[in-house]
C-alpha positions as CSV (number, residue, x, y, z in Angstrom):
1,X,-6.8,13.6,-18.8
2,X,-5.7,10.5,-16.8
3,X,-7.6,7.4,-17.0
4,X,-7.1,4.1,-15.6
5,X,-6.9,0.7,-16.8
6,X,-7.1,-2.8,-15.0
7,X,-5.2,-4.9,-15.9
8,X,-6.6,-8.8,-16.3
9,X,-5.0,-9.5,-12.9
10,X,-6.6,-7.0,-11.3
11,X,-9.7,-8.3,-10.9
12,X,-10.8,-10.8,-7.9
13,X,-8.7,-9.0,-6.0
14,X,-9.8,-9.5,-2.5
15,X,-8.4,-12.2,-0.6
16,X,-10.0,-15.3,0.7
17,X,-10.2,-14.6,4.5
18,X,-9.6,-17.8,7.0
19,X,-13.1,-17.9,9.1
20,X,-11.4,-18.7,12.2
21,X,-9.2,-15.5,11.8
22,X,-13.0,-13.5,11.7
23,X,-14.4,-14.4,15.0
24,X,-15.7,-11.7,17.0
25,X,-12.9,-12.6,19.8
26,X,-10.6,-11.9,17.4
27,X,-12.0,-8.4,16.8
28,X,-11.5,-7.6,20.1
29,X,-8.0,-7.8,20.4
30,X,-7.3,-5.6,17.0
31,X,-6.3,-1.9,17.5
32,X,-8.1,0.9,15.8
33,X,-5.4,2.8,13.4
34,X,-5.2,6.3,12.5
35,X,-2.9,7.3,9.9
36,X,-2.5,11.1,9.9
37,X,-0.6,12.3,6.9
38,X,0.7,15.9,6.8
39,X,0.9,17.5,3.2
40,X,4.2,19.1,2.3
41,X,6.3,19.0,5.4
42,X,9.8,18.4,5.6
43,X,11.8,15.7,7.7
44,X,13.2,18.8,9.9
45,X,10.2,20.6,10.5
46,X,9.5,18.1,13.2
47,X,12.0,19.0,16.4
48,X,12.4,15.4,17.4
49,X,14.2,15.1,13.6
50,X,16.1,18.4,13.7
51,X,17.9,19.7,17.4
52,X,18.4,22.8,15.2
53,X,15.2,23.5,14.3
54,X,13.9,27.0,15.0
55,X,10.7,25.9,16.9
56,X,9.5,23.1,18.9
57,X,6.2,20.8,18.0
58,X,5.8,19.3,21.7
59,X,2.9,16.7,20.6
60,X,5.2,15.4,17.9
61,X,8.1,15.2,20.2
62,X,6.2,13.7,22.6
63,X,4.7,10.6,20.6
64,X,8.3,10.5,19.1
65,X,9.4,9.8,22.4
66,X,6.7,7.0,23.7
67,X,6.5,5.2,20.4
68,X,8.9,4.3,17.0
69,X,10.7,7.0,15.4
70,X,11.6,5.9,11.8
71,X,15.0,8.1,10.9
72,X,14.9,6.9,7.4
73,X,11.2,6.7,6.2
74,X,10.4,7.5,2.5
75,X,7.3,8.5,0.6
76,X,6.6,6.7,-2.7
77,X,7.4,9.9,-4.7
78,X,8.1,13.2,-3.8
79,X,5.0,14.4,-4.7
80,X,1.1,14.4,-3.4
81,X,-1.1,12.4,-5.6
82,X,1.6,9.1,-6.0
83,X,2.9,9.1,-2.5
84,X,-1.3,8.6,-2.0
85,X,-1.9,6.5,-4.1
86,X,1.1,4.2,-2.8
87,X,-0.3,4.2,0.8
88,X,-3.7,2.8,0.0
89,X,-3.0,0.0,-2.5
90,X,0.9,-0.9,-1.2
91,X,1.9,-0.1,-4.6
92,X,4.3,2.1,-6.4
93,X,2.4,5.4,-7.6
94,X,4.0,4.9,-11.5
95,X,2.3,1.1,-12.0
96,X,-0.9,3.5,-12.2
97,X,-1.9,5.3,-15.3
98,X,-0.5,8.3,-13.7
99,X,3.4,8.5,-14.5
100,X,4.9,11.7,-13.6
101,X,2.8,14.5,-12.1
102,X,-0.3,14.8,-10.1
103,X,-4.2,15.1,-10.2
104,X,-6.1,18.2,-10.3
105,X,-9.3,18.9,-8.4
106,X,-11.3,18.0,-11.6
107,X,-9.4,14.7,-12.4
108,X,-10.8,11.1,-13.0
109,X,-10.3,8.4,-10.7
110,X,-6.6,7.5,-10.2
111,X,-7.0,4.1,-8.6
112,X,-9.3,1.1,-10.3
113,X,-12.4,0.2,-8.4
114,X,-11.5,-3.2,-7.9
115,X,-7.5,-2.7,-6.9
116,X,-7.5,-3.6,-2.9
117,X,-6.9,-0.8,-0.7
118,X,-5.8,-0.7,3.2
119,X,-9.6,0.8,3.2
120,X,-11.5,-2.5,1.8
121,X,-9.1,-5.1,3.0
122,X,-9.8,-3.6,6.9
123,X,-13.5,-3.2,6.1
124,X,-13.9,-7.1,5.1
125,X,-12.2,-7.4,8.7
126,X,-15.2,-5.7,10.8
127,X,-13.6,-2.3,10.7
128,X,-15.4,0.7,10.3
129,X,-13.1,2.8,7.8
130,X,-12.8,6.8,6.9
131,X,-11.2,9.4,5.1
132,X,-11.6,13.0,6.3
133,X,-9.5,15.8,4.3
134,X,-7.6,15.8,1.6
135,X,-8.2,13.0,-0.9
136,X,-6.2,14.4,-4.5
137,X,-6.4,10.8,-6.1
138,X,-9.5,12.0,-8.5
139,X,-13.1,10.8,-8.3
140,X,-15.4,11.2,-11.3
141,X,-17.8,14.1,-11.3
142,X,-20.7,14.8,-13.6
143,X,-19.8,17.3,-15.9
144,X,-23.4,19.6,-17.5
145,X,-21.5,19.7,-20.8
146,X,-18.0,18.7,-21.9
147,X,-15.6,19.2,-20.4
148,X,-11.5,19.4,-21.2
149,X,-8.3,19.8,-19.8
150,X,-9.0,18.4,-16.4
151,X,-5.7,17.5,-15.1
152,X,-4.4,20.8,-15.6
153,X,-5.4,22.7,-12.6
154,X,-8.4,24.2,-15.0
155,X,-10.9,26.2,-13.3
156,X,-13.4,24.1,-15.0
157,X,-17.0,25.0,-14.0
158,X,-19.4,22.5,-15.8
159,X,-19.5,20.0,-12.5
160,X,-22.7,19.2,-11.8
161,X,-22.9,19.7,-8.3
162,X,-26.2,18.5,-7.0
163,X,-25.3,14.9,-8.3
164,X,-23.0,12.2,-6.6
165,X,-19.7,11.3,-7.0
166,X,-18.5,8.2,-8.4
167,X,-15.5,6.3,-8.3
168,X,-14.6,7.9,-4.5
169,X,-13.7,6.8,-1.4
170,X,-16.6,5.2,-0.9
171,X,-16.0,2.9,-3.5
172,X,-12.5,2.2,-2.4
173,X,-13.7,0.5,1.2
174,X,-14.8,4.1,2.9
175,X,-17.7,3.6,5.4
176,X,-17.4,7.3,5.6
177,X,-15.9,9.7,3.7
178,X,-15.9,13.5,4.0
179,X,-13.1,16.0,2.3
180,X,-12.3,17.8,-0.7
181,X,-11.0,16.5,-4.2
182,X,-7.4,18.4,-4.6
183,X,-5.0,20.3,-2.8
184,X,-6.1,22.8,-0.3
185,X,-4.8,25.9,-3.7
186,X,-6.9,23.8,-6.2
187,X,-10.5,24.3,-7.2
188,X,-12.9,22.9,-6.2
189,X,-13.2,24.4,-3.6
190,X,-16.6,22.0,-2.1
191,X,-16.7,20.0,0.3
192,X,-17.6,16.2,-0.3
193,X,-19.4,13.6,2.5
194,X,-20.2,10.5,1.8
195,X,-19.9,11.5,-2.0
196,X,-22.4,14.5,-1.8
197,X,-21.6,18.2,-2.1
198,X,-22.3,19.8,1.3
199,X,-23.5,23.1,-0.7
200,X,-23.8,23.8,-4.1
201,X,-20.9,26.7,-4.8
202,X,-22.5,30.2,-5.4
203,X,-19.4,32.0,-6.0
204,X,-16.0,32.3,-7.9
205,X,-12.8,32.7,-5.6
206,X,-10.2,34.9,-7.0
207,X,-6.6,33.8,-7.0
208,X,-4.7,35.1,-3.9
209,X,-0.6,35.2,-4.7
210,X,2.5,34.7,-2.2
211,X,1.7,32.5,1.5
212,X,-1.6,32.2,0.7
213,X,-1.6,31.0,-2.5
214,X,-4.9,29.3,-4.1
215,X,-5.8,29.4,-7.6
216,X,-9.2,31.2,-9.4
217,X,-11.9,28.7,-8.7
218,X,-15.7,27.8,-7.6
219,X,-16.3,27.8,-4.2
220,X,-19.1,26.6,-2.2
221,X,-20.5,29.2,0.8
222,X,-19.6,26.8,3.6
223,X,-15.8,26.3,2.1
224,X,-13.4,28.9,3.7
225,X,-9.8,28.3,3.2
226,X,-8.4,30.0,6.4
227,X,-11.1,27.5,8.4
228,X,-10.4,24.2,6.5
229,X,-7.8,22.7,8.9
230,X,-9.8,23.2,12.5
231,X,-12.9,22.3,10.3
232,X,-11.3,18.8,9.1
233,X,-10.0,18.5,12.6
234,X,-13.3,18.9,14.3
235,X,-14.4,16.0,12.1
236,X,-11.9,13.6,12.7
237,X,-12.3,14.3,16.4
238,X,-16.4,13.5,16.0
239,X,-16.0,10.7,14.3
240,X,-13.5,9.1,16.7
241,X,-16.1,9.9,19.4
242,X,-18.9,7.8,17.5
243,X,-16.3,5.0,16.9
244,X,-15.1,4.4,20.6
245,X,-19.1,4.5,21.6
246,X,-20.1,2.0,19.2
247,X,-17.2,-0.6,20.4
248,X,-16.3,-1.6,16.5
249,X,-12.8,-1.1,15.5
250,X,-11.8,1.9,13.2
251,X,-9.0,3.1,10.7
252,X,-9.1,6.5,10.2
253,X,-6.8,7.9,6.9
254,X,-6.8,11.2,7.8
255,X,-4.8,13.5,5.1
256,X,-4.0,17.0,6.2
257,X,-4.0,19.8,3.9
258,X,-1.4,21.6,5.7
259,X,1.2,23.0,5.5
260,X,0.9,23.2,2.0
261,X,0.1,26.6,0.1
262,X,-2.4,28.0,1.0
263,X,0.0,28.8,4.1
264,X,-2.3,30.0,6.0
265,X,-2.0,29.6,10.2
266,X,-4.9,30.4,12.6
267,X,-4.7,33.8,14.2
268,X,-3.6,31.8,17.7
269,X,-0.5,30.5,16.2
270,X,0.5,33.6,14.0
271,X,4.0,34.1,15.8
272,X,4.6,31.3,17.7
273,X,7.1,29.8,15.7
274,X,9.3,33.1,16.1
275,X,10.4,31.9,11.6
276,X,7.5,32.4,9.4
277,X,3.9,31.7,8.2
278,X,4.9,28.5,7.4
279,X,6.7,28.0,10.6
280,X,3.4,28.9,12.7
281,X,1.2,26.7,10.2
282,X,3.6,24.1,11.3
283,X,3.2,24.5,14.7
284,X,-1.1,24.2,13.9
285,X,-0.4,20.6,12.8
286,X,1.3,19.8,15.6
287,X,-1.7,20.9,17.5
288,X,-4.2,19.0,15.3
289,X,-2.1,16.1,16.0
290,X,-2.5,16.7,20.1
291,X,-6.1,17.3,19.6
292,X,-6.3,13.8,18.1
293,X,-4.1,12.0,20.8
294,X,-6.1,13.9,23.1
295,X,-9.1,12.6,21.6
296,X,-8.2,9.3,21.7
297,X,-7.2,9.5,25.5
298,X,-10.5,11.2,26.1
299,X,-12.5,8.3,24.9
300,X,-9.8,5.2,27.0
301,X,-9.3,3.5,23.5
302,X,-5.3,5.5,23.3
303,X,-3.9,2.4,24.3
304,X,-6.1,0.5,21.6
305,X,-5.1,2.5,19.0
306,X,-2.2,2.6,16.7
307,X,-1.8,6.2,15.8
308,X,0.6,7.1,12.4
309,X,2.0,10.6,11.7
310,X,4.1,11.2,8.6
311,X,4.6,13.4,5.4
312,X,3.1,12.5,1.9
313,X,6.7,14.4,0.6
314,X,9.4,16.7,1.6
315,X,8.7,20.9,2.3
316,X,7.6,22.6,-0.5
317,X,10.0,25.6,-1.6
318,X,6.8,28.0,-1.0
319,X,7.8,27.5,2.6
320,X,10.5,30.4,1.7
321,X,13.7,29.0,2.7
322,X,15.7,32.3,2.4
323,X,13.5,33.5,5.3
324,X,13.5,29.9,7.3
325,X,17.5,30.1,6.7
326,X,17.7,33.3,8.6
327,X,16.9,31.7,12.1
328,X,18.9,28.4,11.1
329,X,15.9,26.5,10.3
330,X,16.6,24.1,7.1
331,X,13.0,21.9,6.2
332,X,15.2,19.0,4.4
333,X,17.5,18.8,7.7
334,X,20.8,17.8,6.4
335,X,19.6,16.6,3.2
336,X,19.4,17.9,-0.2
337,X,16.4,18.8,-2.4
338,X,13.1,19.3,-1.2
339,X,9.7,18.6,-2.6
340,X,9.5,17.1,-6.3
341,X,13.1,15.9,-5.8
342,X,14.8,12.7,-6.3
343,X,17.2,13.9,-3.5
344,X,16.4,12.6,0.1
345,X,14.8,16.0,0.5
346,X,12.2,15.2,-1.8
347,X,10.8,11.6,-0.1
348,X,13.0,11.4,3.4
349,X,10.3,12.4,5.9
350,X,9.0,12.6,9.7
351,X,7.7,8.8,10.5
352,X,6.5,8.0,14.2
353,X,4.0,5.0,15.2
354,X,2.7,5.4,18.5
355,X,0.9,2.3,20.0
356,X,0.8,2.4,24.1
357,X,2.0,-0.7,25.8
358,X,2.6,-2.4,22.6
359,X,5.4,-0.2,20.7
360,X,7.9,0.9,23.0
361,X,10.1,3.7,23.1
362,X,12.9,3.5,20.2
363,X,14.6,4.8,17.2
364,X,15.5,3.1,13.9
365,X,17.0,2.7,11.2
366,X,15.5,0.7,9.1
367,X,14.7,2.2,5.8
368,X,11.1,1.7,5.0
369,X,8.3,3.3,3.0
370,X,4.6,4.8,2.7
371,X,3.7,1.8,0.8
372,X,4.1,-0.2,3.7
373,X,0.7,0.0,5.4
374,X,-1.6,-2.6,2.9
375,X,0.9,-5.2,4.2
376,X,1.1,-4.1,7.8
377,X,-2.5,-3.6,8.1
378,X,-3.1,-7.3,6.4
379,X,-0.6,-8.9,8.7
380,X,-2.7,-7.1,12.0
381,X,-5.6,-8.6,10.4
382,X,-4.5,-12.2,10.0
383,X,-4.9,-12.0,6.0
384,X,-2.5,-13.2,3.4
385,X,-2.2,-10.9,0.8
386,X,-2.9,-12.2,-2.8
387,X,-0.4,-12.1,-5.0
388,X,-2.5,-9.2,-7.3
389,X,-2.5,-6.8,-4.3
390,X,0.5,-4.7,-2.6
391,X,2.8,-5.4,-4.8
392,X,5.2,-2.9,-3.2
393,X,4.1,-3.3,0.6
394,X,6.4,-4.8,3.4
395,X,5.0,-6.2,6.7
396,X,5.9,-3.5,9.2
397,X,4.2,-5.3,12.5
398,X,7.3,-7.0,13.4
399,X,9.5,-3.8,13.8
400,X,6.6,-2.1,15.2
401,X,6.0,-4.7,18.1
402,X,9.7,-4.9,18.8
403,X,10.1,-8.8,17.6
404,X,12.8,-10.6,15.4
405,X,12.3,-10.3,11.8
406,X,14.7,-10.6,8.6
407,X,16.9,-8.0,8.3
408,X,16.9,-5.7,5.9
409,X,13.4,-5.3,6.1
410,X,13.0,-4.5,2.6
411,X,15.3,-5.8,-0.3
412,X,15.5,-2.3,-1.5
413,X,13.0,1.4,-2.0
414,X,12.6,2.8,-5.1
415,X,12.0,6.8,-5.2
416,X,10.4,8.8,-7.9
417,X,10.1,12.6,-8.9
418,X,7.7,15.1,-10.2
419,X,9.1,14.6,-13.6
420,X,9.1,10.6,-13.3
421,X,12.8,10.2,-12.5
422,X,13.7,6.9,-10.8
423,X,16.3,6.1,-7.9
424,X,16.9,2.8,-6.0
425,X,18.4,2.8,-2.7
426,X,19.7,-0.3,-1.0
427,X,21.7,-0.4,2.2
428,X,23.8,2.2,2.0
429,X,23.6,2.8,-1.7
430,X,21.2,5.0,-3.8
431,X,21.4,5.1,-7.8
432,X,19.7,8.2,-9.7
433,X,19.0,7.3,-12.7
434,X,19.0,10.9,-13.9
435,X,21.8,13.7,-14.6
436,X,19.8,16.3,-11.7
437,X,17.2,16.6,-9.6
438,X,14.4,16.0,-11.5
439,X,12.4,18.3,-10.0
440,X,12.4,21.6,-8.6
441,X,15.6,22.3,-7.1
442,X,19.5,23.0,-8.9
443,X,20.3,21.1,-11.0
444,X,17.1,21.0,-13.3
445,X,17.3,23.1,-16.3
446,X,18.9,22.2,-19.7
447,X,21.8,24.3,-19.4
448,X,21.9,23.1,-15.4
449,X,22.3,19.7,-16.9
450,X,24.4,20.6,-19.6
451,X,27.9,18.6,-19.3
452,X,26.8,16.4,-16.1
453,X,26.8,12.2,-15.6
454,X,23.6,11.2,-17.1
455,X,23.3,9.1,-13.6
456,X,24.5,9.7,-10.0
457,X,25.5,7.1,-7.2
458,X,25.4,8.1,-3.5
459,X,26.7,6.1,-0.7
460,X,24.2,7.7,2.2
461,X,26.3,6.7,5.3
462,X,29.5,8.9,4.3
463,X,27.6,11.0,2.1
464,X,24.0,11.8,3.5
465,X,23.7,14.8,1.8
466,X,24.6,13.5,-1.9
467,X,27.4,15.9,-2.7
468,X,29.7,13.6,-4.1
469,X,28.8,11.1,-7.3
470,X,31.0,8.2,-7.0
471,X,29.4,6.2,-10.0
472,X,32.6,6.2,-12.0
473,X,34.3,4.5,-9.0
474,X,31.9,1.8,-8.3
475,X,30.8,0.0,-11.5
476,X,29.5,-3.1,-10.5
477,X,27.2,-1.3,-7.5
478,X,25.9,0.9,-10.3
479,X,25.1,-2.3,-12.4
480,X,23.7,-4.4,-9.4
481,X,21.5,-1.7,-8.7
482,X,20.0,-0.8,-11.9
483,X,19.6,-4.9,-12.5
484,X,17.3,-4.4,-9.7
485,X,15.7,-1.6,-10.4
486,X,14.7,-3.2,-13.6
487,X,13.8,-6.2,-12.4
488,X,11.1,-4.1,-9.9
489,X,9.7,-2.4,-12.8
490,X,9.2,-5.0,-15.8
491,X,7.9,-7.9,-13.0
492,X,5.6,-5.6,-11.8
493,X,6.5,-6.2,-8.0
494,X,9.4,-5.7,-5.8
495,X,8.0,-8.2,-2.8
496,X,8.3,-12.0,-3.3
497,X,5.6,-12.9,-5.4
498,X,4.1,-13.7,-9.1
499,X,5.0,-11.0,-11.7
500,X,2.3,-8.5,-12.2
501,X,1.6,-6.4,-14.9
502,X,1.5,-2.5,-14.5
503,X,-1.2,-0.3,-15.6
504,X,-1.5,2.9,-17.9
505,X,0.6,3.2,-21.2
506,X,3.4,1.2,-21.7
507,X,6.1,4.5,-21.2
508,X,9.2,1.3,-20.6
509,X,10.7,1.2,-23.9
510,X,10.7,4.5,-24.0
511,X,13.1,4.8,-21.3
512,X,16.9,4.6,-22.5
513,X,19.0,3.1,-19.3
514,X,16.0,-0.1,-18.9
515,X,17.2,-0.9,-22.5
516,X,20.8,-0.4,-22.2
């Protein structure tokens, strides 16, 4: 069972804001923020990123052509839950109590209630804030009898769905919330609006294999897997319409359940990609982005809205790489690996920022991370982050506005795999502190790993596909990167500031390379 621990320094997390920065006049100039997070969508699945893509993503391509397209953007983890933790807290996921893997639909809340999030920071600055979509960060259900094995994707049916959840989106700063607890293939299949289930489950959905895969579990009468993406999009558009009419600035965090399994494109998208169901589902995601942009246009607020699109990690093998390969499509583009891996295909993702009139059309190879949203939101609203918040978050605002900034933006970036393996990237160099993928791709079994070097060093400028391990040729680079990674781990932060405490069990003494 995953439980959070609140470090002593995590109390009183919220900053004191200069009152001159909180006037109504200042707020009128603050943009709305819409953050669209695809689920398991690869770098090469957006045609603006892949000249050999088997399909065209017209809405994302248009957004990229009118905004800033990042070619070196990374998630903080190569799987779902940890990346979502980093997006909202500005903190690397392995600093939480979850040191590897993901949560289930029954797991307890991962984010400590007093930790600053993007939502409560913006809420304090007069923003209306909403979460609509896939949560997958745990929240506290009320169990009618003792519950066991909640974090192992149990089909536990002891929840009292008539009682409100606790330690969910509301407690973390969201004024409005609507969504479900885990992934679309994890029970319980229940919508929760503002902490209350919209319907009590009356049935148990049986597991379905292959592309429509989901696990057996309780299901509400208003929850139909094939309709979830369209249903959530409708809710998001309704929210935009309401907020545009209110005149208050708003933040919409819109984490999609697609193109993650179950791969269930609507009928109108079937066959559209000329590839497979996964390609069709990607095109439905692209259509959703187009619907959100159109809603902003129709309400006359597009020019005052920062829209960010990205993915929570690389493409999953459930997309069927063999099928996609037959039509010349590679979801990871030229990069090695896929979802779950420490290699680039696990965590290098499409990242597009659009804000008409403020962000000029451009392409950037600046290395960024999805943890950078908190510091960026703070800069947008004139708030200085305290030392005990956003420990791994860098401000992207100068980059978005085309202003000068000290380069590189980030000193270095830490990557993390589903198995809890680490890598660190600085400039062209990437040091991986394990022998294999750290995830699902080759090499990952004891047999695969036998005889391999214990670490991997790649120069991504010369070898973007991570084919040649050059750790023996550059011992000084290995030592420098390793020392920086250990510093980041032990000091509880990778940004300038006072050292902080990590949460959860103290596992670092058990990691051999930290103590060598």
